C-alpha positions as CSV (number, residue, x, y, z in Angstrom):
1,M,20.1,13.0,14.1
2,T,19.1,9.7,15.9
3,G,16.7,8.8,13.3
4,R,18.9,9.9,10.4
5,I,21.5,7.7,12.3
6,L,19.2,4.6,12.1
7,T,18.3,5.1,8.6
8,D,22.0,5.1,7.4
9,R,22.8,2.3,9.2
10,L,19.7,0.2,7.6
11,E,20.5,1.5,4.2
12,G,24.3,1.2,4.2
13,H,25.3,-1.1,7.1
14,R,28.7,-1.8,5.0
15,C,31.4,0.8,5.9
16,G,28.9,3.4,5.9
17,R,28.2,3.5,2.4
18,A,24.9,2.7,0.6
19,V,24.3,-0.6,-0.2
20,E,23.8,-1.3,-3.9
21,P,20.4,-2.0,-5.0
22,P,19.9,-6.0,-5.0
23,P,19.7,-7.9,-8.3
24,T,16.7,-9.3,-10.0
25,P,15.7,-12.5,-8.1
26,P,16.9,-15.4,-9.9
27,V,14.7,-18.1,-11.6
28,G,12.2,-19.8,-9.3
29,A,12.5,-17.1,-6.7
30,L,9.1,-15.7,-5.3
31,P,7.7,-12.8,-7.1
32,G,8.8,-9.6,-5.9
33,M,11.2,-10.9,-3.5
34,D,14.4,-8.7,-3.4
35,A,13.0,-6.6,-6.0
36,P,15.4,-3.9,-7.8
37,A,14.9,-0.5,-6.1
38,L,13.1,1.8,-8.5
39,E,13.2,5.3,-9.0
40,W,11.0,7.5,-6.8
41,P,11.6,10.4,-5.3
42,R,13.4,10.8,-2.1
43,R,12.6,12.7,1.0
44,R,13.8,13.0,4.4
45,H,12.9,9.5,6.1
46,T,10.3,9.9,9.2
47,L,10.0,7.0,11.5
48,P,7.2,5.0,9.9
49,V,9.4,4.7,6.6
50,A,12.7,3.8,8.9
51,V,10.3,1.1,10.3
52,E,9.4,-0.2,7.0
53,R,13.1,-0.3,6.2
54,A,14.0,-2.3,9.1
55,S,11.2,-4.7,8.3
56,R,12.5,-5.2,5.1
57,L,15.8,-6.2,6.9
58,V,13.9,-8.5,8.9
59,T,12.2,-10.2,6.1
60,K,15.6,-11.1,4.8
61,V,16.5,-13.0,7.9
62,I,13.0,-14.6,8.1
63,P,12.6,-15.5,4.4
64,A,8.9,-15.7,3.4
65,S,7.3,-18.8,2.4
66,R,4.4,-17.2,0.3
67,A,4.3,-14.2,-1.9
68,D,1.3,-12.9,0.2
69,G,2.6,-13.2,3.4
70,W,1.8,-10.8,6.4
71,N,3.2,-7.7,6.5
72,H,1.9,-4.1,7.7
73,N,-0.3,-3.6,4.6
74,T,-1.8,-7.1,4.1
75,H,-2.5,-6.8,7.7
76,Y,-5.3,-4.4,6.7
77,H,-6.8,-6.3,3.9
78,P,-9.7,-7.7,5.9
79,L,-10.7,-4.1,6.6
80,L,-10.9,-3.3,2.9
81,L,-12.5,-6.7,2.0
82,A,-15.2,-5.9,4.4
83,A,-16.2,-2.8,2.9
84,V,-16.8,-4.2,-0.5
85,P,-20.3,-3.4,-1.3
86,R,-22.3,-6.4,-2.1
87,P,-22.7,-7.6,-4.9
88,C,-19.6,-6.3,-6.5
89,S,-19.5,-6.6,-10.4
90,R,-16.4,-4.9,-11.0
91,A,-13.3,-3.5,-8.5
92,L,-10.0,-1.4,-9.3
93,D,-7.1,-1.6,-7.2
94,V,-4.8,1.3,-7.5
95,G,-0.9,0.8,-6.9
96,C,-1.6,-3.0,-6.7
97,G,1.9,-3.8,-6.0
98,L,2.4,-7.8,-6.0
99,G,-1.0,-8.0,-6.3
100,S,-2.0,-9.8,-3.2
101,L,-5.1,-7.4,-2.4
102,A,-6.2,-7.6,-6.1
103,H,-6.1,-11.6,-5.9
104,R,-8.3,-11.5,-2.9
105,L,-10.6,-9.0,-4.1
106,A,-11.3,-11.5,-7.3
107,T,-12.8,-13.9,-4.9
108,V,-15.7,-11.2,-4.0
109,A,-15.9,-9.2,-7.1
110,G,-17.0,-10.5,-10.7
111,H,-14.0,-8.6,-12.1
112,V,-10.8,-6.8,-10.9
113,D,-8.5,-4.2,-12.4
114,A,-5.3,-3.7,-10.8
115,I,-3.2,-0.7,-11.9
116,D,0.5,0.1,-11.0
117,R,3.0,2.3,-12.8
118,E,5.9,-0.1,-12.6
119,P,6.0,-2.6,-15.2
120,R,8.2,-4.8,-13.6
121,V,5.9,-4.8,-10.4
122,I,3.0,-5.9,-12.7
123,D,5.0,-8.7,-14.4
124,R,5.6,-10.0,-11.0
125,A,1.9,-9.7,-9.9
126,R,0.9,-11.5,-13.2
127,A,3.1,-14.2,-12.1
128,F,1.9,-14.7,-8.6
129,S,-1.9,-14.3,-9.8
130,G,-2.0,-17.9,-11.4
131,G,-3.7,-16.5,-14.5
132,L,-7.2,-15.8,-12.6
133,A,-9.5,-15.3,-15.5
134,N,-11.3,-12.4,-13.9
135,L,-8.6,-10.3,-12.8
136,R,-6.5,-8.2,-15.3
137,F,-3.0,-6.2,-14.4
138,I,-2.4,-3.1,-15.8
139,A,0.9,-1.0,-16.2
140,A,-0.1,2.6,-16.1
141,D,0.0,5.8,-14.1
142,F,-3.4,6.2,-12.5
143,M,-3.4,10.0,-12.7
144,T,-3.5,10.0,-16.6
145,W,-5.0,6.4,-17.1
146,E,-8.4,6.8,-18.8
147,T,-11.4,4.0,-18.8
148,S,-14.8,4.1,-19.9
149,E,-15.6,1.5,-16.8
150,R,-17.5,2.3,-13.7
151,Y,-16.6,0.3,-10.6
152,D,-18.3,-0.7,-7.3
153,L,-15.1,-0.3,-5.7
154,V,-11.9,1.5,-6.0
155,S,-9.2,0.5,-3.3
156,F,-6.2,2.1,-2.5
157,V,-3.2,0.2,-0.3
158,A,0.0,2.3,0.7
159,T,-0.7,4.2,-2.5
160,L,-2.4,7.4,-1.7
161,H,0.8,9.1,-0.2
162,H,2.3,8.9,-3.9
163,L,-0.1,10.7,-5.3
164,P,-1.6,14.1,-4.9
165,F,-4.5,13.7,-2.3
166,A,-7.4,15.8,-3.7
167,E,-7.0,15.0,-7.2
168,A,-6.3,11.2,-6.7
169,V,-9.7,10.6,-4.9
170,T,-11.6,12.9,-6.8
171,R,-10.3,11.0,-9.8
172,A,-11.3,7.8,-8.4
173,A,-14.8,9.0,-6.9
174,R,-15.7,9.9,-10.7
175,W,-15.1,6.4,-11.8
176,L,-17.5,4.8,-8.9
177,R,-21.0,3.9,-9.7
178,P,-23.5,5.3,-7.5
179,S,-23.6,3.7,-4.1
180,G,-20.0,2.4,-4.8
181,V,-17.2,2.5,-2.3
182,L,-13.7,4.3,-2.0
183,A,-11.6,2.0,0.5
184,V,-8.2,3.2,1.3
185,V,-5.6,2.3,3.6
186,G,-2.8,5.0,4.0
187,L,0.3,6.2,5.7
188,D,0.0,9.4,7.5
189,R,2.7,11.7,9.0
190,A,3.3,11.8,12.6
191,P,2.7,15.6,14.0
192,S,6.0,15.4,15.9
193,W,8.8,13.1,16.9
194,L,7.3,12.7,20.1
195,A,3.9,11.5,18.7
196,A,5.9,9.2,16.5
197,C,7.8,7.6,19.3
198,A,4.4,7.3,21.2
199,R,3.0,5.4,18.6
200,S,5.6,3.2,17.8
201,A,6.3,2.0,21.4
202,I,3.2,0.2,21.0
203,A,3.1,-0.6,17.5
204,Y,6.8,-2.0,17.1
205,P,6.4,-4.9,19.4
206,V,2.9,-5.6,18.0
207,S,4.6,-5.6,14.5
208,H,7.6,-7.9,15.7
209,Y,5.5,-10.4,17.2
210,Y,3.6,-10.8,14.1
211,R,6.7,-11.4,12.2
212,L,8.0,-13.9,14.7
213,T,4.8,-15.8,14.4
214,R,3.4,-15.6,10.7
215,P,5.2,-16.3,7.2
216,V,6.1,-12.8,6.1
217,S,6.4,-11.1,2.6
218,P,8.3,-7.7,1.5
219,I,5.9,-4.8,0.7
220,G,7.1,-5.1,-3.1
221,A,6.9,-1.2,-3.9
222,P,8.9,1.8,-3.3
223,I,8.8,3.5,0.1
224,L,8.2,7.0,0.2
225,D,7.6,9.3,3.1
226,P,4.2,10.3,4.0
227,A,3.6,14.1,3.4
228,M,0.5,14.6,5.3
229,T,-0.9,14.3,9.0
230,L,-4.1,12.7,9.7
231,A,-5.4,16.0,10.6
232,E,-4.6,17.2,7.2
233,I,-5.8,14.3,5.5
234,R,-9.2,14.5,7.4
235,R,-9.6,18.1,6.4
236,Q,-9.2,17.1,2.7
237,A,-11.3,14.3,2.8
238,A,-14.2,16.3,4.6
239,A,-13.7,18.8,1.4
240,T,-13.4,16.5,-1.4
241,L,-15.4,13.2,0.2
242,P,-18.2,14.3,2.3
243,G,-19.3,11.8,4.9
244,A,-16.1,9.6,4.4
245,I,-14.9,7.7,7.6
246,V,-11.0,8.1,8.7
247,R,-9.7,6.3,11.4
248,R,-6.2,5.9,12.9
249,H,-4.8,1.9,13.3
250,L,-1.9,0.6,14.9
251,L,0.6,-0.4,12.5
252,W,1.3,3.1,11.0
253,R,-1.7,3.1,9.0
254,Y,-5.1,5.0,8.6
255,S,-8.2,3.6,6.7
256,L,-10.6,6.1,5.0
257,V,-13.8,4.6,3.4
258,W,-16.6,6.3,1.7
259,T,-19.7,5.6,0.0
260,K,-20.6,7.4,-3.4
261,P,-24.3,9.2,-2.9
262,P,-26.8,7.1,-4.6
263,S,-28.1,10.0,-6.7
264,A,-24.5,11.2,-7.7
């Protein structure tokens, strides 16, 4: 009940009513700032999602000075960049959002395809990218999109919990070249309210510190509760991606790294 009240206050602090989605940013605003709410399935909010919504309120109080500033996702970009195979001729970023990871991948890969199913998000990502010649943004649904390309890296950042896990990673693995890498930073559901509180007791002060000491930016994409616990993710990863390394991280995230066998 407490979590529900907290979420209601974050979403509707005017007389107890839900706040209307914010308008499209004015000309000159940073791409993706205060973007309109997008239509996604809603579920009952868990603590990590309540924290993300609280973080958006903090972002409005402390405006971002750059579109690729700090947030819980960009915090783990270095982990993904470290997983990029060298050399990397082609990379695919799934659910690219505002394109901050895709922009960074373009500095280490020969070509990057960045896909997101929301055209408005893709438009902002293109504006932010500055017209990099080796970066292509695609407005499409990953689960139905087809390509003849094969990639050295496929990445997901806070995207996989929006998709059917096994089907999505199997699809990504099929598009990897032999010895290619699947790299994921994702959200998992706490197995209990007590476990969520224990994790957040450490994570929230750390998150707050980063927000006070760094330029921040919004996630730039819809928020959805994760449905799978980390134990469930590990079981499905073991069944579909033998040898995958799954680790829990502090700021309500986990990572998954899998290398496709050379003979596959």
